[in-house]
C-alpha distance (Angstrom), angle and dihedral (degrees) to the residues before:
residue distance angle dihedral
M1 . . .
A2 3.81 . .
V3 3.78 110.5 .
K4 3.80 120.5 -157.3
I5 3.78 134.1 -169.4
R6 3.79 104.6 -139.7
L7 3.80 146.0 142.6
T8 3.78 128.1 -90.3
R9 3.78 118.4 -160.1
M10 3.78 120.0 -124.1
G11 3.79 133.2 164.7
D12 3.76 135.8 62.4
K13 3.76 130.7 -55.6
K14 3.82 110.7 -62.1
S15 3.82 92.5 4.1
P16 3.79 105.5 81.9
F17 3.77 125.1 -171.8
Y18 3.79 121.7 -178.0
R19 3.79 133.7 -152.8
I20 3.78 119.7 -152.9
V21 3.79 105.6 -135.8
V22 3.78 143.4 167.0
A23 3.79 111.3 -123.0
D24 3.77 141.9 158.4
S25 3.79 109.3 -91.6
R26 3.81 91.5 -127.5
T27 3.82 95.7 60.0
S28 3.79 123.0 91.3
R29 3.79 122.2 -95.6
D30 3.79 94.8 -98.7
G31 3.79 95.2 28.3
K32 3.77 133.7 107.7
V33 3.82 115.7 -29.4
I34 3.78 131.3 -159.4
D35 3.81 99.8 -153.0
L36 3.81 139.4 -3.1
L37 3.81 114.5 -129.2
G38 3.79 103.9 173.8
N39 3.78 146.2 -59.0
F40 3.79 140.6 -96.0
D41 3.80 127.9 -155.9
P42 3.82 111.5 -169.6
L43 3.80 92.9 -171.7
L44 3.81 94.0 65.7
E45 3.78 117.9 81.6
K46 3.82 98.7 -154.9
D47 3.78 129.9 36.4
N48 3.78 92.9 6.4
L49 3.82 95.2 146.0
K50 3.80 124.8 65.1
L51 3.79 117.6 175.3
D52 3.81 137.1 168.1
I53 3.81 98.5 -131.3
E54 3.82 95.0 -171.6
K55 3.82 93.4 55.8
T56 3.79 90.4 44.1
S57 3.79 93.8 52.6
Q58 3.81 90.1 48.2
W59 3.81 91.6 53.8
L60 3.80 91.8 45.8
A61 3.82 89.2 51.5
K62 3.81 89.1 51.9
G63 3.80 90.1 55.5
A64 3.81 104.9 -97.2
Q65 3.80 110.8 156.1
P66 3.82 119.0 -144.0
T67 3.78 121.1 -138.0
E68 3.80 117.6 -120.5
T69 3.80 94.4 -96.5
A70 3.79 92.8 43.8
R71 3.82 90.4 48.2
T72 3.81 90.4 54.4
L73 3.80 90.7 51.9
L74 3.81 92.6 45.9
V75 3.81 90.6 53.2
K76 3.80 89.8 48.5
A77 3.82 90.8 51.8
G78 3.81 92.4 46.6
A79 3.80 96.9 -115.7
I80 3.82 91.9 119.7
K81 3.78 120.6 45.0
D82 3.81 100.1 174.8
A83 3.80 105.6 46.8
K84 3.81 93.1 176.2
H85 3.80 89.9 68.6
Y86 3.82 90.7 62.2
T87 3.78 99.8 43.6
S88 3.75 114.4 131.3
K89 3.77 120.7 -126.7
K90 3.76 105.9 -132.6
I91 3.76 118.9 -162.0
V92 3.77 110.3 -120.5
P93 3.80 113.8 -158.0
K94 3.78 114.7 -119.6
R95 3.76 116.3 -112.7
K96 3.75 114.4 -122.1
D97 3.76 115.6 -133.6
V98 3.75 110.0 -112.3
K99 3.78 117.1 -151.5
K100 3.77 116.0 -141.7
A101 3.76 117.6 -135.6
């Protein structure tokens, strides 16, 4: 089971509010979660990120992989010191050589 640290969207239309959660990678974005780590409100200017750093470090030690957005927020909160360790390796499609006529 691949476990991810990611965001789930909450709130009304045009006023988003996100929860930082631990979930199975196969579930939907707003589906079943394993654990709640914190929340993020992009509309607030100050104190828009609240995170339980102890829980987060425990999940990272267990092997949970953060998504790119979640990784950025975890670095901002101070839960991750070495962000290069948690970078995702995206698959880039190979470009086919096109012959000109």
